[in-house]
KEBAFI-771880 format. One record per residue (C-alpha): residue in one letter; x, y, z. Coordinates in steps of 0.5 Angstrom, whole numbers, plus 500, padded with zeros to 3 digits. Layout:
// residues N
 residu   u   v   w
      A   X   Y   Z
...
***
This chain:
// residues 741
 residu   u   v   w
      X 392 732 577
      X 388 729 583
      X 391 727 590
      X 387 720 589
      X 391 719 582
      X 398 721 586
      X 397 716 591
      X 395 710 586
      X 402 712 583
      X 405 711 590
      X 402 704 590
      X 404 702 583
      X 411 704 584
      X 412 701 591
      X 412 694 589
      X 418 695 584
      X 425 692 587
      X 431 695 584
      X 438 692 587
      X 442 698 590
      X 445 701 596
      X 444 708 598
      X 448 712 604
      X 444 718 606
      X 447 724 610
      X 443 722 616
      X 447 716 616
      X 454 720 617
      X 457 721 623
      X 459 728 626
      X 466 728 624
      X 464 725 617
      X 459 731 616
      X 464 736 618
      X 468 733 612
      X 463 735 607
      X 466 739 601
      X 464 747 601
      X 464 749 594
      X 461 756 594
      X 464 762 595
      X 471 762 592
      X 473 760 585
      X 479 757 587
      X 480 751 592
      X 481 752 599
      X 480 749 606
      X 472 749 608
      X 474 754 614
      X 478 759 610
      X 472 760 605
      X 472 767 604
      X 464 768 605
      X 459 767 611
      X 456 761 609
      X 450 756 612
      X 451 749 609
      X 444 745 609
      X 445 738 608
      X 440 733 606
      X 440 731 613
      X 437 738 615
      X 432 738 609
      X 429 731 612
      X 429 733 619
      X 426 740 618
      X 420 737 615
      X 420 743 610
      X 414 743 605
      X 418 748 600
      X 424 751 599
      X 422 758 602
      X 420 754 609
      X 427 750 609
      X 431 757 608
      X 427 761 613
      X 428 755 618
      X 435 754 617
      X 439 760 615
      X 440 766 620
      X 438 773 618
      X 434 771 613
      X 426 773 613
      X 420 772 608
      X 415 777 607
      X 409 776 603
      X 407 780 596
      X 400 782 593
      X 403 781 586
      X 407 775 586
      X 410 769 591
      X 413 771 597
      X 420 775 598
      X 426 773 601
      X 430 778 605
      X 437 777 607
      X 441 782 612
      X 435 787 611
      X 435 787 604
      X 429 785 601
      X 425 788 594
      X 418 787 591
      X 422 784 585
      X 426 778 587
      X 432 780 584
      X 437 782 590
      X 440 775 590
      X 442 769 585
      X 439 762 585
      X 444 757 583
      X 443 750 581
      X 449 746 580
      X 453 752 578
      X 448 755 573
      X 444 761 575
      X 437 760 574
      X 434 767 575
      X 429 770 571
      X 432 776 568
      X 426 780 565
      X 423 783 571
      X 421 778 577
      X 428 775 579
      X 428 768 583
      X 420 766 581
      X 422 759 580
      X 422 752 585
      X 422 756 592
      X 414 754 592
      X 416 746 590
      X 415 741 596
      X 419 736 592
      X 426 737 595
      X 428 730 594
      X 433 731 589
      X 437 736 593
      X 444 734 596
      X 446 740 599
      X 444 748 599
      X 450 753 601
      X 447 760 602
      X 452 766 602
      X 450 772 606
      X 453 778 603
      X 455 780 596
      X 458 775 591
      X 458 778 585
      X 466 777 584
      X 464 770 584
      X 457 769 581
      X 456 775 577
      X 451 781 577
      X 445 780 581
      X 449 777 587
      X 447 783 591
      X 445 781 598
      X 447 773 597
      X 447 767 594
      X 443 760 594
      X 447 755 591
      X 444 748 590
      X 447 742 589
      X 443 736 586
      X 444 728 587
      X 448 725 582
      X 449 718 580
      X 456 718 583
      X 453 720 590
      X 446 716 590
      X 445 709 589
      X 439 705 588
      X 432 708 588
      X 428 712 593
      X 420 714 593
      X 418 719 597
      X 411 721 599
      X 408 726 603
      X 401 728 605
      X 399 735 608
      X 392 736 612
      X 389 743 613
      X 394 746 608
      X 393 741 603
      X 397 737 599
      X 399 731 596
      X 406 730 593
      X 410 724 590
      X 418 723 588
      X 422 718 585
      X 429 718 584
      X 433 712 581
      X 441 712 579
      X 444 707 575
      X 451 706 572
      X 452 705 564
      X 457 702 560
      X 462 696 560
      X 467 699 565
      X 461 703 569
      X 464 709 568
      X 458 713 566
      X 453 715 572
      X 446 716 570
      X 441 720 575
      X 433 720 574
      X 429 724 578
      X 421 726 578
      X 417 730 583
      X 409 732 582
      X 405 735 587
      X 398 737 587
      X 397 743 592
      X 390 745 594
      X 393 750 600
      X 389 752 606
      X 382 755 606
      X 381 762 608
      X 378 761 615
      X 385 758 617
      X 389 763 614
      X 385 770 614
      X 387 776 611
      X 387 782 616
      X 386 789 613
      X 389 795 615
      X 384 800 613
      X 377 802 613
      X 373 802 607
      X 366 803 604
      X 363 800 598
      X 357 803 595
      X 356 808 601
      X 356 802 606
      X 362 800 611
      X 366 794 608
      X 373 793 610
      X 375 794 618
      X 382 795 620
      X 385 790 624
      X 379 785 622
      X 379 779 616
      X 376 782 610
      X 369 780 609
      X 369 776 602
      X 372 769 600
      X 379 769 598
      X 383 763 594
      X 386 758 598
      X 393 760 601
      X 399 757 597
      X 394 754 593
      X 397 752 586
      X 396 758 581
      X 390 756 576
      X 389 749 579
      X 395 746 576
      X 400 741 579
      X 407 743 580
      X 412 738 577
      X 420 738 577
      X 424 733 573
      X 432 732 573
      X 436 728 569
      X 444 728 570
      X 449 724 567
      X 456 724 570
      X 463 721 566
      X 470 721 568
      X 474 715 570
      X 479 719 575
      X 480 726 578
      X 484 728 571
      X 478 729 567
      X 470 729 568
      X 464 731 564
      X 457 732 567
      X 451 734 563
      X 444 735 566
      X 437 737 564
      X 432 740 569
      X 424 742 568
      X 420 745 573
      X 413 749 573
      X 409 752 579
      X 406 758 582
      X 402 760 588
      X 395 764 588
      X 396 770 592
      X 391 775 595
      X 391 782 591
      X 391 789 595
      X 386 794 596
      X 386 801 597
      X 385 806 603
      X 380 810 599
      X 372 809 597
      X 373 803 593
      X 374 795 595
      X 380 795 591
      X 385 799 587
      X 388 797 580
      X 381 794 577
      X 378 791 584
      X 383 785 584
      X 381 780 588
      X 387 775 587
      X 393 774 583
      X 395 767 580
      X 403 768 578
      X 406 762 575
      X 412 760 571
      X 416 754 568
      X 423 753 566
      X 427 748 562
      X 435 748 563
      X 440 744 559
      X 447 744 562
      X 454 741 560
      X 460 742 564
      X 467 739 563
      X 474 740 566
      X 481 737 564
      X 487 737 569
      X 493 739 564
      X 500 736 565
      X 502 741 569
      X 496 740 574
      X 493 746 572
      X 486 745 570
      X 481 748 565
      X 474 748 566
      X 468 750 561
      X 461 750 561
      X 455 751 556
      X 448 752 558
      X 441 754 555
      X 435 756 559
      X 428 758 558
      X 424 761 563
      X 416 762 561
      X 412 767 566
      X 405 768 567
      X 400 772 571
      X 393 772 571
      X 390 778 575
      X 382 776 577
      X 377 781 578
      X 371 782 582
      X 367 788 583
      X 363 787 590
      X 362 780 590
      X 361 779 583
      X 366 776 578
      X 368 781 572
      X 371 778 567
      X 372 784 563
      X 377 787 568
      X 381 780 568
      X 389 782 566
      X 394 777 563
      X 402 778 564
      X 406 773 560
      X 413 773 557
      X 418 768 555
      X 426 769 555
      X 431 764 552
      X 439 765 554
      X 445 761 551
      X 451 762 555
      X 458 759 556
      X 464 760 561
      X 471 758 561
      X 476 758 567
      X 483 757 567
      X 486 755 574
      X 493 754 576
      X 495 751 583
      X 502 752 586
      X 505 751 592
      X 503 758 596
      X 499 761 590
      X 492 759 587
      X 489 763 581
      X 483 763 577
      X 482 767 570
      X 475 766 566
      X 471 769 561
      X 463 769 560
      X 459 771 555
      X 451 770 554
      X 446 771 549
      X 439 773 551
      X 432 773 547
      X 427 777 550
      X 420 780 550
      X 417 774 547
      X 410 771 548
      X 409 766 553
      X 409 759 551
      X 402 758 556
      X 399 764 552
      X 402 765 545
      X 397 770 543
      X 398 775 549
      X 404 779 547
      X 410 780 552
      X 408 786 556
      X 410 789 563
      X 403 792 565
      X 399 786 562
      X 393 785 557
      X 386 785 558
      X 381 779 556
      X 378 784 550
      X 385 784 548
      X 386 792 550
      X 393 793 553
      X 393 796 560
      X 398 801 557
      X 397 802 550
      X 404 806 549
      X 408 801 552
      X 415 801 549
      X 415 793 549
      X 409 793 544
      X 415 793 539
      X 416 785 540
      X 422 781 542
      X 429 783 542
      X 436 780 543
      X 442 783 548
      X 449 780 549
      X 453 780 556
      X 460 779 557
      X 464 778 563
      X 472 777 565
      X 474 775 572
      X 479 772 576
      X 481 770 583
      X 488 770 587
      X 489 766 593
      X 495 767 597
      X 497 763 603
      X 502 768 606
      X 504 763 612
      X 501 757 615
      X 495 761 618
      X 494 767 614
      X 491 767 607
      X 489 772 602
      X 484 772 597
      X 483 778 592
      X 478 777 586
      X 474 782 581
      X 469 781 576
      X 468 786 570
      X 461 786 566
      X 458 789 560
      X 451 789 558
      X 449 792 551
      X 445 797 554
      X 450 799 560
      X 457 801 561
      X 462 796 564
      X 461 795 571
      X 466 793 577
      X 465 788 582
      X 471 787 587
      X 473 783 593
      X 478 782 598
      X 479 777 604
      X 484 776 609
      X 483 769 613
      X 487 768 620
      X 487 761 622
      X 489 761 629
      X 489 753 629
      X 485 748 627
      X 479 750 631
      X 479 758 631
      X 478 762 625
      X 478 770 624
      X 476 773 617
      X 476 780 615
      X 471 780 608
      X 470 786 603
      X 466 786 597
      X 462 790 592
      X 456 787 588
      X 452 790 583
      X 445 788 580
      X 443 791 573
      X 436 793 572
      X 431 788 569
      X 431 787 562
      X 424 790 561
      X 427 796 565
      X 434 796 561
      X 430 796 554
      X 425 802 556
      X 431 806 558
      X 435 804 552
      X 429 806 547
      X 428 812 551
      X 436 814 550
      X 436 814 558
      X 441 810 562
      X 439 805 567
      X 444 805 573
      X 446 799 576
      X 445 798 584
      X 451 796 588
      X 452 793 595
      X 458 795 598
      X 460 791 605
      X 465 790 610
      X 464 784 615
      X 468 781 621
      X 467 774 623
      X 470 769 628
      X 469 762 629
      X 471 757 634
      X 470 749 634
      X 471 745 640
      X 472 738 640
      X 468 737 634
      X 462 737 638
      X 461 745 639
      X 461 750 634
      X 460 758 635
      X 461 764 630
      X 460 771 631
      X 459 776 625
      X 459 783 625
      X 457 787 618
      X 456 794 615
      X 453 795 608
      X 451 801 604
      X 446 799 598
      X 445 804 592
      X 438 803 590
      X 437 806 583
      X 434 802 578
      X 426 803 579
      X 422 804 573
      X 417 810 574
      X 411 811 569
      X 411 817 565
      X 404 820 562
      X 404 823 555
      X 400 830 557
      X 397 830 549
      X 394 823 550
      X 394 822 557
      X 397 815 556
      X 403 812 560
      X 408 811 555
      X 414 809 558
      X 418 808 564
      X 424 812 566
      X 430 810 572
      X 431 814 578
      X 435 814 584
      X 431 811 590
      X 436 812 595
      X 443 810 599
      X 441 806 605
      X 447 804 610
      X 446 799 615
      X 449 795 620
      X 448 788 624
      X 451 782 627
      X 450 775 627
      X 451 769 633
      X 451 762 631
      X 451 756 636
      X 452 749 634
      X 452 743 638
      X 452 735 637
      X 453 730 641
      X 450 723 641
      X 443 723 640
      X 442 731 641
      X 444 736 635
      X 442 743 637
      X 443 749 632
      X 441 756 635
      X 442 763 632
      X 440 770 633
      X 441 776 628
      X 440 784 629
      X 440 788 623
      X 439 796 624
      X 438 802 619
      X 444 807 620
      X 441 812 615
      X 438 813 608
      X 440 819 603
      X 438 821 596
      X 431 819 598
      X 425 820 593
      X 418 819 595
      X 417 813 591
      X 421 809 596
      X 418 804 601
      X 425 802 605
      X 424 806 611
      X 420 812 614
      X 426 815 617
      X 427 819 610
      X 421 823 612
      X 422 824 619
      X 419 818 622
      X 423 813 626
      X 430 810 624
      X 428 803 622
      X 427 799 616
      X 420 798 614
      X 418 790 613
      X 424 788 617
      X 424 785 624
      X 431 788 627
      X 432 782 631
      X 431 774 629
      X 432 768 633
      X 432 761 630
      X 433 754 633
      X 433 747 630
      X 433 741 635
      X 434 734 634
      X 433 728 639
      X 434 721 637
      X 431 718 644
      X 431 711 641
      X 435 707 636
      X 429 708 631
      X 425 714 634
      X 427 721 633
      X 424 728 635
      X 425 734 632
      X 423 742 633
      X 424 748 630
      X 423 755 632
      X 423 762 628
      X 422 768 632
      X 421 775 628
      X 421 780 635
      X 417 786 632
      X 416 791 626
      X 418 798 629
      X 420 800 622
      X 413 798 619
      X 409 802 625
      X 414 808 623
      X 411 807 616
      X 404 807 618
      X 405 813 622
      X 408 817 616
      X 402 815 612
      X 397 816 617
      X 400 823 618
      X 402 825 611
      X 397 822 606
      X 399 826 600
      X 405 823 599
      X 407 818 593
      X 405 812 597
      X 398 813 600
      X 396 806 600
      X 401 803 603
      X 402 802 611
      X 396 804 615
      X 395 803 622
      X 391 797 624
      X 391 798 632
      X 398 795 632
      X 397 788 631
      X 401 787 625
      X 407 790 628
      X 408 785 634
      X 412 779 633
      X 411 773 628
      X 413 766 632
      X 413 760 628
      X 414 753 631
      X 414 746 628
      X 415 739 631
      X 416 732 628
      X 416 725 630
      X 420 720 625
      X 420 713 626
      X 425 708 622
      X 421 702 621
      X 426 698 617
      X 433 699 613
      X 428 701 607
      X 422 705 610
      X 422 711 614
      X 416 715 616
      X 415 722 619
      X 409 726 622
      X 410 733 622
      X 406 739 625
      X 407 746 623
      X 406 753 626
      X 403 750 632
      X 402 756 636
      X 396 758 631
      X 392 753 634
      X 392 758 640
      X 392 764 636
      X 393 765 629
      X 396 772 630
      X 402 768 632
      X 403 766 625
      X 402 772 622
      X 406 774 615
      X 407 781 613
      X 406 784 606
      X 412 788 603
      X 410 795 602
      X 403 794 605
      X 407 792 612
      X 400 793 616
      X 397 788 612
      X 398 780 614
      X 396 773 613
      X 397 768 618
      X 401 761 616
      X 396 756 617
      X 397 751 623
      X 397 744 619
      X 400 737 619
      X 403 732 614
      X 405 725 614
      X 412 723 610
      X 414 716 607
      X 420 714 604
      X 422 708 601
      X 429 706 599
      X 431 699 595
***
């Protein structure tokens, strides 16, 4: 779909008039914003200041004023101690409190109570690249483990999205966005209506589409970290841009448009019973630059030039709750989820496209799930008990490539498997998962509250595993709260790894994260809030799949799971918020520091400390500072700005020194010295100007990564594993238009 077509759609829809009124979150006062219900972090209802988790709330107001062009960028702007890092084989990764992985599976991505993660291999591939954010009412981000409430996978955190419904949105809104330099055209429309004679049924319709061309490679050059030769001649030069063209940064995979559709119906005439059902479809994916090797070759892995990962996801969900005669509550949900994942590895040899080396990875998974929770509310004690069951169909051919069998390693264009003996060649399989969970909330006294919870999970290919948590909350007053939180979370290996281990009569161990944290929050006169948090955590990384070569055929036939290491780290976070009159300021500074790594093997890339180099995490900035400021300098004019500072990557420099000095290790292609540029700080500054033209029409102009117009290296974004390589974010602009009627 072309940009011209999207603009014609906007012109067509704008004259349409539908009666109805809307009250957006940016119309609310600070006092009203403080009353927004927190729905994350607990199975039982509690006051917001007693939520047993460290949580960041992002409102619709924040989404609009941030100017964010995608969910990843929004989270990077708003959430303390969260980092983004690039990857040569897929979308960029989110790290929380020092925990980041080359598979996006260390946290859960939840929409309206439904975990959306892809289970086979890649984790949270969906929605993070989409510029269409108009369906989102709020986002609650939990920093720290959450498996006791949300289930396996909530290792380092939870991103919990709540969408608009026909209850809290009235009328119609059209949102159009046009980006330049990093080019995109986006259109969204949402509409609500009441159904039935008594108007007790509310319908919400949302659709968004984007044509994302991205930024040209001269605006976002790939800076390599090694010197190489090609055909006996110098080719790549360390610390300099690669000498060949690259795909546009963040350009849509395969040139496809990005889509998001959400349809939701809510019914219920009082608080005693309600039903909510929704359908959601998303599709997207960004093309990324491939990796290269240190040796006498342009690229490793068949001379890849660029990779095009893509996804589509369809979800159907229904939930219902019923207040019983004794004021207890019964809740259940049922869901179906389809995730289709593709990856197209394009190959060049020198500057010539080599179709014989092109490789496809494609697979599909289907999930059927149900959950039942019984909640009891007494004077000083609240409790919840529940059970969950999941049925998965895995190893299916992808919808987009039905002739390509599901594999982890891929199939070449001539039909040959990259790993002919791969165990997944046997076709699809099914598995069941079961869970039992509960929570007890005890108000010991007016100012003391105790939370105790646990969850037991069982997968067909694993033993039972246990996720406990214990929290003690002390509310000194309405303005001061102290929290002591203990959590243990688990994450199983991906379903492909679990299947390989099962067929090989092996056991894929779960990864665990155990955490203790202390926090203190003070709110002064409802205009000033600050919070200090200290945490310590230990992570057991186990479920990595390593290839095994059959000596008789010299073919890679399967994978085995092995321990990677036990990592302990600690850190602190300080958050400051101020809102008075025309001004709103949010500021945070976070610090994460490695303590030790034990039981490490040569395949890990977490830290070079295991090999005697430094004492910091690779691919992580120990210090991160973030600022978001809003100034309404006239009744209809507003200025906004955000600043993100990653102060430096000492752990990446240690990793480069290890690789330079120990070239015979298992990771010889990762992290070479590039004259030090990659290890300095990353700095991103955005600015926006917003104008309310009428009660119905708003317009805003946003500038992104403005320091890039001075020096592109200020906006660099490092790569995971290959932490000495980087590609800057493009300095760019965008115009946004919102029309409500």
